[in-house]
VEXNUDO-176973 format. One record per residue (C-alpha): z, y, x; residue number from 1; residue in one letter. Coordinates in Angstrom, 2 decimals. Example, Ala and Ser with C-alpha at 12.3 -4.5 7.8 and 13.67 -1.06 7.14 Angstrom:
       Z       Y       X num residu
    7.80   -4.50   12.30   1      A
    7.14   -1.06   13.67   2      S
REM end
This chain:
       Z       Y       X num residu
   28.46   -4.70  -11.60   1      E
   26.55   -7.95  -11.33   2      H
   22.49   -7.52  -11.92   3      I
   22.59   -9.95  -14.70   4      I
   24.74   -7.66  -16.68   5      E
   23.04   -4.56  -15.40   6      A
   19.25   -6.05  -16.81   7      A
   20.42   -7.44  -20.17   8      R
   22.60   -3.77  -20.81   9      V
   19.81   -1.54  -19.78  10      L
   17.52   -3.76  -21.95  11      S
   19.47   -2.68  -24.62  12      R
   18.91    0.63  -24.14  13      Y
   15.07    0.86  -23.23  14      A
   11.52   -0.69  -24.26  15      D
   10.93   -0.86  -20.41  16      A
   13.02   -1.35  -17.47  17      L
   11.38    0.32  -13.91  18      A
   12.95   -0.56  -11.19  19      V
   12.56    0.32   -7.58  20      R
   14.36   -2.03   -4.71  21      S
   13.69   -1.47   -0.97  22      F
   14.26   -3.74    1.64  23      P
   17.94   -3.68    2.86  24      K
   16.37   -4.70    6.91  25      G
   18.59   -7.59    7.27  26      N
   16.04  -11.38    7.34  27      D
   12.77  -10.88    6.34  28      W
   12.74  -14.56    5.21  29      A
   14.98  -13.66    2.47  30      T
   13.70  -10.66    1.21  31      E
   10.16  -11.14    1.11  32      R
   11.29  -13.41   -1.58  33      L
   11.78  -10.26   -3.46  34      D
   15.43  -11.24   -5.19  35      P
   16.52   -8.40   -6.81  36      T
   13.13   -7.27   -8.66  37      I
   12.57  -11.22   -9.53  38      R
   16.28  -11.34  -11.17  39      N
   15.78   -8.30  -12.70  40      F
   12.60   -9.76  -14.98  41      A
   14.51  -12.90  -14.69  42      R
   17.45  -11.79  -17.17  43      F
   16.01   -8.60  -18.71  44      A
   15.13   -9.02  -22.24  45      E
   12.12   -6.36  -21.85  46      K
    9.49   -5.89  -19.85  47      P
   10.17   -4.93  -16.36  48      V
    7.84   -2.75  -14.24  49      I
    7.93   -2.70  -10.30  50      N
    8.36    0.73   -8.48  51      L
    8.07   -0.48   -5.10  52      E
    9.65   -3.90   -3.97  53      S
   10.01   -5.35   -0.35  54      A
    6.60   -6.94   -0.93  55      R
    4.56   -4.89   -3.12  56      R
    3.91   -1.56   -4.84  57      H
    1.64   -2.69   -7.41  58      P
    1.82    1.04   -9.77  59      C
    0.19    2.76   -6.35  60      Q
   -2.24    0.12   -6.17  61      G
   -2.89    0.65   -9.41  62      L
   -3.79    4.44   -8.94  63      A
   -5.22    3.19   -5.49  64      D
   -8.15    1.24   -7.34  65      A
   -8.44    4.36   -9.92  66      M
   -9.05    6.70   -7.08  67      T
  -11.90    4.59   -5.00  68      M
  -13.50    3.80   -8.41  69      R
  -13.49    7.47   -8.75  70      E
  -14.78    8.74   -5.58  71      H
  -16.98    5.96   -4.86  72      L
  -18.48    4.65   -8.16  73      G
  -19.51    1.04   -7.31  74      E
  -16.93   -0.49   -4.82  75      T
  -18.37   -4.05   -4.33  76      V
  -19.31   -4.21   -0.46  77      G
  -18.14   -0.97    0.52  78      K
  -15.97   -0.32    3.53  79      R
  -12.45    0.04    3.12  80      F
  -10.06    0.34    6.59  81      V
   -6.01    0.08    6.28  82      L
   -5.28    1.53    8.98  83      M
   -1.75    1.56   10.82  84      W
   -0.45    4.59   11.62  85      A
    2.15    5.50   14.38  86      W
    5.86    7.03   12.32  87      H
    9.07    7.77   13.86  88      P
   10.73    5.24   11.72  89      K
    9.98    1.58   10.55  90      A
    8.51    1.85    7.29  91      L
    8.05   -1.03    4.35  92      P
    4.92   -3.06    4.09  93      T
    4.64   -2.56    0.29  94      A
    2.55    0.01    0.15  95      V
   -0.05   -0.98    2.63  96      P
   -0.20   -4.65    1.28  97      A
   -0.48   -3.34   -2.18  98      S
   -3.89   -0.96   -1.30  99      A
   -5.76   -3.87    0.67 100      A
   -4.99   -5.67   -2.43 101      I
   -6.50   -3.17   -4.76 102      A
   -9.51   -2.99   -2.24 103      A
   -9.76   -6.41   -2.81 104      A
   -9.63   -6.83   -6.31 105      H
  -12.79   -4.28   -6.22 106      L
  -14.66   -6.27   -4.13 107      G
  -14.92   -4.12   -1.12 108      M
  -14.86   -5.33    2.69 109      E
  -11.17   -4.97    3.55 110      V
  -10.40   -4.32    7.52 111      T
   -7.00   -3.74    8.52 112      I
   -6.81   -2.37   11.47 113      V
   -3.16   -2.34   13.49 114      R
   -2.01   -3.03   17.03 115      P
   -0.59   -6.14   18.23 116      A
    2.53   -7.64   16.34 117      G
    2.43   -5.49   13.44 118      Y
    0.71   -7.85   11.04 119      D
    1.54   -7.95    7.61 120      L
    2.67  -11.01    6.31 121      D
    0.90  -14.09    6.68 122      P
    0.49  -14.91    2.59 123      D
   -0.48  -10.97    2.20 124      D
   -3.81  -11.84    4.17 125      Y
   -4.30  -15.12    2.56 126      V
   -3.69  -13.17   -0.77 127      A
   -6.10  -10.47    0.37 128      I
   -8.76  -12.81    1.62 129      E
   -8.81  -15.26   -1.58 130      A
   -9.19  -12.21   -3.65 131      L
  -11.57  -10.53   -1.81 132      A
  -13.82  -13.70   -1.40 133      G
  -13.72  -13.80   -5.14 134      K
  -14.57  -10.15   -6.33 135      R
  -17.61  -10.57   -3.19 136      G
  -15.78   -8.63   -0.49 137      G
  -14.22   -9.84    2.61 138      S
  -11.24   -9.47    5.34 139      L
  -10.88   -8.64    8.92 140      Q
   -8.70   -8.08   11.03 141      I
   -8.70   -6.10   14.19 142      T
   -7.32   -3.86   16.83 143      D
  -10.27   -1.60   17.83 144      E
   -9.04    1.28   15.97 145      L
  -12.32    3.90   16.25 146      D
  -14.74    0.91   16.09 147      G
  -13.15    0.11   12.52 148      A
  -13.40    3.26   11.20 149      I
  -16.69    4.04   11.75 150      E
  -19.22    3.61    8.74 151      G
  -15.91    3.23    6.64 152      A
  -16.21    4.37    2.93 153      H
  -12.19    4.91    3.18 154      V
   -9.74    5.15    5.50 155      V
   -6.34    4.81    4.08 156      Y
   -3.77    5.69    7.19 157      P
   -0.29    4.23    6.94 158      K
    2.58    3.13    9.02 159      S
    4.50   -0.10    8.46 160      W
    7.21   -1.70   10.63 161      G
    6.56   -4.92   12.55 162      S
    8.16   -7.92   10.52 163      L
    8.42  -10.03   14.19 164      A
   11.49   -7.14   14.77 165      H
   12.41   -7.00   11.13 166      F
   16.16   -6.59   11.16 167      G
   16.17   -5.38   14.58 168      N
   15.66   -1.80   14.67 169      P
   15.79   -1.09   19.18 170      E
   13.26   -3.67   19.55 171      A
   10.60   -2.57   16.16 172      E
   11.30    1.24   18.31 173      R
   10.33    0.08   21.29 174      A
    7.08   -1.91   19.94 175      G
    5.91    1.59   19.00 176      R
    6.27    3.26   22.08 177      E
    3.32    4.67   23.41 178      G
    1.00    4.64   19.69 179      K
    1.16    7.93   18.65 180      R
   -2.84    8.21   19.09 181      D
   -2.92    5.91   15.90 182      W
   -3.25    8.53   13.67 183      R
   -6.22    9.21   11.60 184      L
   -8.09   12.69   13.23 185      T
  -10.89   14.95   12.00 186      Q
  -13.02   13.39   14.98 187      A
  -12.18   10.02   13.59 188      R
  -12.96   10.74    9.86 189      M
  -16.30   12.26   10.56 190      R
  -17.63    8.88   11.94 191      T
  -16.42    7.32    8.18 192      A
  -19.62    6.75    6.00 193      A
  -21.89    9.44    8.32 194      G
  -18.72   12.19    7.39 195      G
  -18.80   11.29    3.75 196      K
  -16.29    8.67    3.26 197      G
  -12.69    9.60    2.12 198      I
   -9.16    9.65    3.37 199      A
   -6.37    8.13    1.26 200      M
   -2.93    8.24    1.24 201      H
   -0.21    7.51   -0.93 202      C
    2.17   10.47    0.18 203      L
    4.70   11.90    1.06 204      P
    2.67   11.55    4.24 205      V
    3.69   13.50    8.04 206      R
    1.43   16.15    8.69 207      R
   -0.39   15.63   12.08 208      N
    1.66   12.29   12.78 209      V
   -0.21    9.83   10.44 210      E
   -2.96   12.14    9.70 211      M
   -3.79   15.51   10.67 212      D
   -3.80   18.54    8.72 213      G
   -7.35   19.12    9.15 214      E
   -8.22   15.91    7.61 215      V
   -5.71   16.38    4.31 216      L
   -7.17   19.62    3.56 217      D
  -10.33   19.04    4.39 218      G
  -13.14   17.97    1.79 219      P
  -12.97   14.36    2.43 220      N
   -9.28   14.18    1.61 221      S
   -8.70   12.16   -1.71 222      A
   -4.69   12.05   -1.49 223      V
   -3.89   14.86   -4.47 224      I
   -6.31   13.06   -7.07 225      D
   -4.59    9.97   -5.80 226      Q
   -1.25   11.31   -6.63 227      A
   -2.34   12.96   -9.78 228      E
   -3.65    8.89  -11.05 229      N
   -0.15    7.43  -10.38 230      R
    0.43    9.60  -13.64 231      L
   -2.68    8.52  -15.58 232      H
   -2.71    4.65  -14.17 233      A
    1.62    4.75  -15.25 234      Q
    0.99    5.74  -18.41 235      R
   -1.88    3.11  -18.97 236      A
    0.47    0.89  -17.98 237      L
    3.14    1.57  -20.57 238      L
    0.76    1.33  -22.97 239      L
   -0.08   -1.87  -22.19 240      E
    3.52   -3.53  -21.38 241      V
    5.28   -1.52  -24.49 242      M
    2.19   -2.56  -26.85 243      R
    4.28   -5.39  -28.23 244      G
    8.21   -3.48  -28.45 245      E
    6.42   -0.47  -30.51 246      S
REM end
């Protein structure tokens, strides 16, 4: 079925549509434009909610922001570290980009730490830096893992694939070789905000691969609060977008 008819018919069945559209892994120049979610929004007659596309996961970003406010209180000027983590396969950049945007919106000092070859889309960096600047924060990009975590108020380990090798799984796999130490360990977490920083992850997470089980189960872990907040944030979103539909 063509997306035009699908969007229009589904619009007759509901007051809002929720669409999840993962990248196909072919050509980043095309997929970075998010054609599926944008065309649903174009042809649907009701509000369309992005449940994750090639570029963004805004619902997760809302829950991330809510969690950071709950745990940190005032967020302006506090340090948020988005940390690339090793994973056995390449994952999309939507979650990490949206997490960094959420932190930027809260006026945090955003640090993105990743190995060479694992940058986010250049336009994501522009958006994060511009938003952080307006809100009283900043953006730094580095490959110094331990130095980035030290003193951080939030550490958010998340794997994502290399856009330089998008559509080339063999080259992407080779690029991840030797990087298994890119993992949030308990020793690293102890250096975050004097041992009082929080660890976040969107879930599901590979225990002892992206983050040690000791961190996930420890007092610094905010991942279960973060998961619960997906419910509250998305209920609020539904109330907002459907306000004019009832």
